[in-house]
PDB file of N, CA, C and O in Angstrom:
ATOM      1  N   MET A   1     113.852 102.514  85.133  1.00  0.00           N
ATOM      2  CA  MET A   1     112.738 103.433  85.317  1.00  0.00           C
ATOM      3  C   MET A   1     111.573 102.712  86.000  1.00  0.00           C
ATOM      4  O   MET A   1     111.414 101.498  85.881  1.00  0.00           O
ATOM      5  N   PHE A   2     110.791 103.472  86.695  1.00  0.00           N
ATOM      6  CA  PHE A   2     109.615 102.943  87.383  1.00  0.00           C
ATOM      7  C   PHE A   2     108.496 102.692  86.382  1.00  0.00           C
ATOM      8  O   PHE A   2     108.170 103.561  85.574  1.00  0.00           O
ATOM      9  N   LYS A   3     107.911 101.503  86.439  1.00  0.00           N
ATOM     10  CA  LYS A   3     106.738 101.183  85.626  1.00  0.00           C
ATOM     11  C   LYS A   3     105.553 101.041  86.565  1.00  0.00           C
ATOM     12  O   LYS A   3     105.622 100.288  87.536  1.00  0.00           O
ATOM     13  N   PRO A   4     104.459 101.758  86.290  1.00  0.00           N
ATOM     14  CA  PRO A   4     103.277 101.608  87.152  1.00  0.00           C
ATOM     15  C   PRO A   4     102.727 100.190  87.073  1.00  0.00           C
ATOM     16  O   PRO A   4     102.843  99.518  86.049  1.00  0.00           O
ATOM     17  N   ARG A   5     102.138  99.758  88.151  1.00  0.00           N
ATOM     18  CA  ARG A   5     101.553  98.415  88.212  1.00  0.00           C
ATOM     19  C   ARG A   5     100.418  98.294  87.189  1.00  0.00           C
ATOM     20  O   ARG A   5      99.592  99.197  87.053  1.00  0.00           O
ATOM     21  N   LEU A   6     100.393  97.184  86.485  1.00  0.00           N
ATOM     22  CA  LEU A   6      99.364  96.920  85.489  1.00  0.00           C
ATOM     23  C   LEU A   6      98.017  96.739  86.185  1.00  0.00           C
ATOM     24  O   LEU A   6      97.909  96.003  87.166  1.00  0.00           O
ATOM     25  N   LYS A   7      96.995  97.416  85.670  1.00  0.00           N
ATOM     26  CA  LYS A   7      95.655  97.326  86.258  1.00  0.00           C
ATOM     27  C   LYS A   7      94.639  96.984  85.179  1.00  0.00           C
ATOM     28  O   LYS A   7      94.779  97.374  84.019  1.00  0.00           O
ATOM     29  N   MET A   8      93.631  96.256  85.583  1.00  0.00           N
ATOM     30  CA  MET A   8      92.531  95.922  84.691  1.00  0.00           C
ATOM     31  C   MET A   8      91.549  97.093  84.719  1.00  0.00           C
ATOM     32  O   MET A   8      91.096  97.500  85.789  1.00  0.00           O
ATOM     33  N   LEU A   9      91.223  97.633  83.548  1.00  0.00           N
ATOM     34  CA  LEU A   9      90.326  98.776  83.462  1.00  0.00           C
ATOM     35  C   LEU A   9      88.901  98.391  83.095  1.00  0.00           C
ATOM     36  O   LEU A   9      87.953  99.075  83.480  1.00  0.00           O
ATOM     37  N   GLY A  10      88.746  97.312  82.361  1.00  0.00           N
ATOM     38  CA  GLY A  10      87.418  96.906  81.941  1.00  0.00           C
ATOM     39  C   GLY A  10      87.403  95.489  81.414  1.00  0.00           C
ATOM     40  O   GLY A  10      88.435  94.923  81.054  1.00  0.00           O
ATOM     41  N   VAL A  11      86.206  94.934  81.378  1.00  0.00           N
ATOM     42  CA  VAL A  11      86.005  93.562  80.900  1.00  0.00           C
ATOM     43  C   VAL A  11      84.777  93.554  80.007  1.00  0.00           C
ATOM     44  O   VAL A  11      83.761  94.170  80.329  1.00  0.00           O
ATOM     45  N   GLU A  12      84.872  92.854  78.881  1.00  0.00           N
ATOM     46  CA  GLU A  12      83.698  92.702  78.018  1.00  0.00           C
ATOM     47  C   GLU A  12      83.569  91.248  77.583  1.00  0.00           C
ATOM     48  O   GLU A  12      84.572  90.577  77.341  1.00  0.00           O
ATOM     49  N   PRO A  13      82.345  90.765  77.483  1.00  0.00           N
ATOM     50  CA  PRO A  13      82.144  89.375  77.061  1.00  0.00           C
ATOM     51  C   PRO A  13      82.484  89.196  75.587  1.00  0.00           C
ATOM     52  O   PRO A  13      82.310  90.107  74.777  1.00  0.00           O
ATOM     53  N   VAL A  14      82.973  88.001  75.256  1.00  0.00           N
ATOM     54  CA  VAL A  14      83.212  87.596  73.869  1.00  0.00           C
ATOM     55  C   VAL A  14      82.357  86.351  73.675  1.00  0.00           C
ATOM     56  O   VAL A  14      82.718  85.261  74.119  1.00  0.00           O
ATOM     57  N   GLY A  15      81.237  86.522  73.018  1.00  0.00           N
ATOM     58  CA  GLY A  15      80.295  85.411  72.868  1.00  0.00           C
ATOM     59  C   GLY A  15      79.869  84.904  74.237  1.00  0.00           C
ATOM     60  O   GLY A  15      79.733  85.670  75.191  1.00  0.00           O
ATOM     61  N   ASN A  16      79.665  83.599  74.308  1.00  0.00           N
ATOM     62  CA  ASN A  16      79.280  82.959  75.574  1.00  0.00           C
ATOM     63  C   ASN A  16      80.412  82.119  76.129  1.00  0.00           C
ATOM     64  O   ASN A  16      80.181  81.224  76.941  1.00  0.00           O
ATOM     65  N   TYR A  17      81.661  82.404  75.691  1.00  0.00           N
ATOM     66  CA  TYR A  17      82.750  81.501  76.053  1.00  0.00           C
ATOM     67  C   TYR A  17      83.998  82.189  76.589  1.00  0.00           C
ATOM     68  O   TYR A  17      84.918  81.504  77.038  1.00  0.00           O
ATOM     69  N   ALA A  18      84.065  83.531  76.559  1.00  0.00           N
ATOM     70  CA  ALA A  18      85.308  84.192  76.956  1.00  0.00           C
ATOM     71  C   ALA A  18      85.061  85.648  77.331  1.00  0.00           C
ATOM     72  O   ALA A  18      83.955  86.172  77.197  1.00  0.00           O
ATOM     73  N   ILE A  19      86.136  86.284  77.808  1.00  0.00           N
ATOM     74  CA  ILE A  19      86.107  87.722  78.084  1.00  0.00           C
ATOM     75  C   ILE A  19      87.350  88.366  77.476  1.00  0.00           C
ATOM     76  O   ILE A  19      88.371  87.711  77.266  1.00  0.00           O
ATOM     77  N   ARG A  20      87.237  89.660  77.200  1.00  0.00           N
ATOM     78  CA  ARG A  20      88.368  90.469  76.752  1.00  0.00           C
ATOM     79  C   ARG A  20      88.597  91.512  77.842  1.00  0.00           C
ATOM     80  O   ARG A  20      87.652  92.146  78.312  1.00  0.00           O
ATOM     81  N   ILE A  21      89.846  91.682  78.235  1.00  0.00           N
ATOM     82  CA  ILE A  21      90.190  92.609  79.308  1.00  0.00           C
ATOM     83  C   ILE A  21      90.944  93.796  78.726  1.00  0.00           C
ATOM     84  O   ILE A  21      91.857  93.625  77.918  1.00  0.00           O
ATOM     85  N   SER A  22      90.559  94.999  79.142  1.00  0.00           N
ATOM     86  CA  SER A  22      91.301  96.213  78.792  1.00  0.00           C
ATOM     87  C   SER A  22      92.242  96.532  79.942  1.00  0.00           C
ATOM     88  O   SER A  22      91.820  96.618  81.096  1.00  0.00           O
ATOM     89  N   TRP A  23      93.533  96.710  79.618  1.00  0.00           N
ATOM     90  CA  TRP A  23      94.567  96.923  80.628  1.00  0.00           C
ATOM     91  C   TRP A  23      95.051  98.369  80.628  1.00  0.00           C
ATOM     92  O   TRP A  23      94.924  99.080  79.631  1.00  0.00           O
ATOM     93  N   SER A  24      95.605  98.790  81.759  1.00  0.00           N
ATOM     94  CA  SER A  24      96.056 100.165  81.925  1.00  0.00           C
ATOM     95  C   SER A  24      97.243 100.538  81.033  1.00  0.00           C
ATOM     96  O   SER A  24      97.538 101.723  80.875  1.00  0.00           O
ATOM     97  N   ASP A  25      97.920  99.566  80.455  1.00  0.00           N
ATOM     98  CA  ASP A  25      99.026  99.886  79.552  1.00  0.00           C
ATOM     99  C   ASP A  25      98.551 100.108  78.120  1.00  0.00           C
ATOM    100  O   ASP A  25      99.359 100.305  77.212  1.00  0.00           O
ATOM    101  N   GLY A  26      97.226 100.076  77.924  1.00  0.00           N
ATOM    102  CA  GLY A  26      96.657 100.402  76.621  1.00  0.00           C
ATOM    103  C   GLY A  26      96.328  99.215  75.738  1.00  0.00           C
ATOM    104  O   GLY A  26      95.769  99.410  74.659  1.00  0.00           O
ATOM    105  N   HIS A  27      96.647  97.997  76.142  1.00  0.00           N
ATOM    106  CA  HIS A  27      96.329  96.869  75.268  1.00  0.00           C
ATOM    107  C   HIS A  27      95.061  96.154  75.735  1.00  0.00           C
ATOM    108  O   HIS A  27      94.713  96.145  76.916  1.00  0.00           O
ATOM    109  N   SER A  28      94.399  95.565  74.767  1.00  0.00           N
ATOM    110  CA  SER A  28      93.193  94.784  75.059  1.00  0.00           C
ATOM    111  C   SER A  28      93.093  93.620  74.084  1.00  0.00           C
ATOM    112  O   SER A  28      92.000  93.141  73.782  1.00  0.00           O
ATOM    113  N   THR A  29      94.248  93.168  73.592  1.00  0.00           N
ATOM    114  CA  THR A  29      94.252  92.041  72.670  1.00  0.00           C
ATOM    115  C   THR A  29      94.209  90.745  73.465  1.00  0.00           C
ATOM    116  O   THR A  29      94.617  90.693  74.625  1.00  0.00           O
ATOM    117  N   GLY A  30      93.722  89.730  72.836  1.00  0.00           N
ATOM    118  CA  GLY A  30      93.629  88.432  73.493  1.00  0.00           C
ATOM    119  C   GLY A  30      92.311  88.271  74.214  1.00  0.00           C
ATOM    120  O   GLY A  30      91.698  89.237  74.667  1.00  0.00           O
ATOM    121  N   ILE A  31      91.896  87.027  74.307  1.00  0.00           N
ATOM    122  CA  ILE A  31      90.685  86.710  75.056  1.00  0.00           C
ATOM    123  C   ILE A  31      91.017  85.603  76.051  1.00  0.00           C
ATOM    124  O   ILE A  31      91.947  84.822  75.852  1.00  0.00           O
ATOM    125  N   TYR A  32      90.249  85.558  77.105  1.00  0.00           N
ATOM    126  CA  TYR A  32      90.450  84.592  78.179  1.00  0.00           C
ATOM    127  C   TYR A  32      89.182  83.749  78.281  1.00  0.00           C
ATOM    128  O   TYR A  32      88.135  84.250  78.690  1.00  0.00           O
ATOM    129  N   SER A  33      89.271  82.475  77.912  1.00  0.00           N
ATOM    130  CA  SER A  33      88.080  81.622  77.934  1.00  0.00           C
ATOM    131  C   SER A  33      87.675  81.325  79.377  1.00  0.00           C
ATOM    132  O   SER A  33      88.512  81.301  80.280  1.00  0.00           O
ATOM    133  N   TYR A  34      86.396  81.103  79.573  1.00  0.00           N
ATOM    134  CA  TYR A  34      85.903  80.766  80.914  1.00  0.00           C
ATOM    135  C   TYR A  34      86.540  79.460  81.397  1.00  0.00           C
ATOM    136  O   TYR A  34      86.854  79.323  82.580  1.00  0.00           O
ATOM    137  N   ASP A  35      86.729  78.504  80.488  1.00  0.00           N
ATOM    138  CA  ASP A  35      87.375  77.239  80.878  1.00  0.00           C
ATOM    139  C   ASP A  35      88.791  77.487  81.398  1.00  0.00           C
ATOM    140  O   ASP A  35      89.187  76.932  82.423  1.00  0.00           O
ATOM    141  N   HIS A  36      89.542  78.313  80.695  1.00  0.00           N
ATOM    142  CA  HIS A  36      90.905  78.619  81.129  1.00  0.00           C
ATOM    143  C   HIS A  36      90.901  79.319  82.494  1.00  0.00           C
ATOM    144  O   HIS A  36      91.685  78.976  83.378  1.00  0.00           O
ATOM    145  N   LEU A  37      90.028  80.281  82.648  1.00  0.00           N
ATOM    146  CA  LEU A  37      89.973  81.018  83.920  1.00  0.00           C
ATOM    147  C   LEU A  37      89.598  80.097  85.076  1.00  0.00           C
ATOM    148  O   LEU A  37      90.120  80.240  86.182  1.00  0.00           O
ATOM    149  N   ARG A  38      88.697  79.154  84.823  1.00  0.00           N
ATOM    150  CA  ARG A  38      88.346  78.186  85.873  1.00  0.00           C
ATOM    151  C   ARG A  38      89.526  77.287  86.229  1.00  0.00           C
ATOM    152  O   ARG A  38      89.731  76.959  87.398  1.00  0.00           O
ATOM    153  N   ARG A  39      90.311  76.884  85.205  1.00  0.00           N
ATOM    154  CA  ARG A  39      91.473  76.023  85.460  1.00  0.00           C
ATOM    155  C   ARG A  39      92.536  76.728  86.292  1.00  0.00           C
ATOM    156  O   ARG A  39      93.199  76.080  87.102  1.00  0.00           O
ATOM    157  N   ILE A  40      92.718  78.029  86.118  1.00  0.00           N
ATOM    158  CA  ILE A  40      93.768  78.735  86.853  1.00  0.00           C
ATOM    159  C   ILE A  40      93.267  79.397  88.128  1.00  0.00           C
ATOM    160  O   ILE A  40      94.054  79.982  88.873  1.00  0.00           O
ATOM    161  N   CYS A  41      91.964  79.310  88.386  1.00  0.00           N
ATOM    162  CA  CYS A  41      91.382  79.928  89.582  1.00  0.00           C
ATOM    163  C   CYS A  41      91.887  79.224  90.849  1.00  0.00           C
ATOM    164  O   CYS A  41      91.836  77.997  90.936  1.00  0.00           O
ATOM    165  N   PRO A  42      92.374  79.996  91.831  1.00  0.00           N
ATOM    166  CA  PRO A  42      92.911  79.380  93.045  1.00  0.00           C
ATOM    167  C   PRO A  42      91.869  79.101  94.134  1.00  0.00           C
ATOM    168  O   PRO A  42      92.218  78.571  95.189  1.00  0.00           O
ATOM    169  N   CYS A  43      90.597  79.447  93.900  1.00  0.00           N
ATOM    170  CA  CYS A  43      89.610  79.262  94.967  1.00  0.00           C
ATOM    171  C   CYS A  43      89.349  77.772  95.223  1.00  0.00           C
ATOM    172  O   CYS A  43      89.567  76.927  94.356  1.00  0.00           O
ATOM    173  N   GLU A  44      88.891  77.488  96.401  1.00  0.00           N
ATOM    174  CA  GLU A  44      88.679  76.101  96.821  1.00  0.00           C
ATOM    175  C   GLU A  44      87.649  75.381  95.946  1.00  0.00           C
ATOM    176  O   GLU A  44      87.830  74.213  95.602  1.00  0.00           O
ATOM    177  N   GLU A  45      86.576  76.077  95.591  1.00  0.00           N
ATOM    178  CA  GLU A  45      85.519  75.464  94.771  1.00  0.00           C
ATOM    179  C   GLU A  45      86.055  75.043  93.397  1.00  0.00           C
ATOM    180  O   GLU A  45      85.801  73.925  92.946  1.00  0.00           O
ATOM    181  N   CYS A  46      86.790  75.931  92.738  1.00  0.00           N
ATOM    182  CA  CYS A  46      87.338  75.600  91.416  1.00  0.00           C
ATOM    183  C   CYS A  46      88.416  74.530  91.516  1.00  0.00           C
ATOM    184  O   CYS A  46      88.504  73.653  90.656  1.00  0.00           O
ATOM    185  N   ARG A  47      89.227  74.595  92.548  1.00  0.00           N
ATOM    186  CA  ARG A  47      90.278  73.596  92.737  1.00  0.00           C
ATOM    187  C   ARG A  47      89.652  72.204  92.889  1.00  0.00           C
ATOM    188  O   ARG A  47      90.135  71.234  92.305  1.00  0.00           O
ATOM    189  N   ALA A  48      88.582  72.117  93.674  1.00  0.00           N
ATOM    190  CA  ALA A  48      87.903  70.832  93.867  1.00  0.00           C
ATOM    191  C   ALA A  48      87.301  70.325  92.548  1.00  0.00           C
ATOM    192  O   ALA A  48      87.396  69.140  92.229  1.00  0.00           O
ATOM    193  N   ALA A  49      86.687  71.229  91.795  1.00  0.00           N
ATOM    194  CA  ALA A  49      86.099  70.840  90.516  1.00  0.00           C
ATOM    195  C   ALA A  49      87.181  70.385  89.534  1.00  0.00           C
ATOM    196  O   ALA A  49      86.960  69.441  88.775  1.00  0.00           O
ATOM    197  N   ASN A  50      88.336  71.034  89.536  1.00  0.00           N
ATOM    198  CA  ASN A  50      89.442  70.630  88.657  1.00  0.00           C
ATOM    199  C   ASN A  50      89.967  69.248  89.041  1.00  0.00           C
ATOM    200  O   ASN A  50      90.282  68.439  88.168  1.00  0.00           O
ATOM    201  N   GLU A  51      90.060  68.979  90.326  1.00  0.00           N
ATOM    202  CA  GLU A  51      90.538  67.673  90.777  1.00  0.00           C
ATOM    203  C   GLU A  51      89.561  66.572  90.408  1.00  0.00           C
ATOM    204  O   GLU A  51      89.980  65.469  90.058  1.00  0.00           O
ATOM    205  N   GLU A  52      88.256  66.852  90.480  1.00  0.00           N
ATOM    206  CA  GLU A  52      87.237  65.881  90.069  1.00  0.00           C
ATOM    207  C   GLU A  52      87.365  65.572  88.586  1.00  0.00           C
ATOM    208  O   GLU A  52      87.255  64.415  88.180  1.00  0.00           O
ATOM    209  N   GLY A  53      87.597  66.603  87.772  1.00  0.00           N
ATOM    210  CA  GLY A  53      87.700  66.425  86.332  1.00  0.00           C
ATOM    211  C   GLY A  53      88.913  65.643  85.908  1.00  0.00           C
ATOM    212  O   GLY A  53      88.923  65.079  84.814  1.00  0.00           O
ATOM    213  N   GLN A  54      89.946  65.586  86.741  1.00  0.00           N
ATOM    214  CA  GLN A  54      91.169  64.870  86.402  1.00  0.00           C
ATOM    215  C   GLN A  54      91.091  63.403  86.728  1.00  0.00           C
ATOM    216  O   GLN A  54      91.947  62.636  86.286  1.00  0.00           O
ATOM    217  N   GLU A  55      90.105  62.984  87.479  1.00  0.00           N
ATOM    218  CA  GLU A  55      89.978  61.571  87.878  1.00  0.00           C
ATOM    219  C   GLU A  55      89.387  60.745  86.772  1.00  0.00           C
ATOM    220  O   GLU A  55      89.209  59.537  86.932  1.00  0.00           O
TER     221      GLU A  55
END
């Protein structure tokens, strides 16, 4: 059967350290820390900062 593509419907802050995302499939459990999001971010600025932190 066809499953519609998962979409982000909303974002809310969790304290000063994370966000909670509401998804189109009805779930909103779990939080995503800013540190984690920065580590997985593919942009050049974050990639450079991650490489600096590993040295």
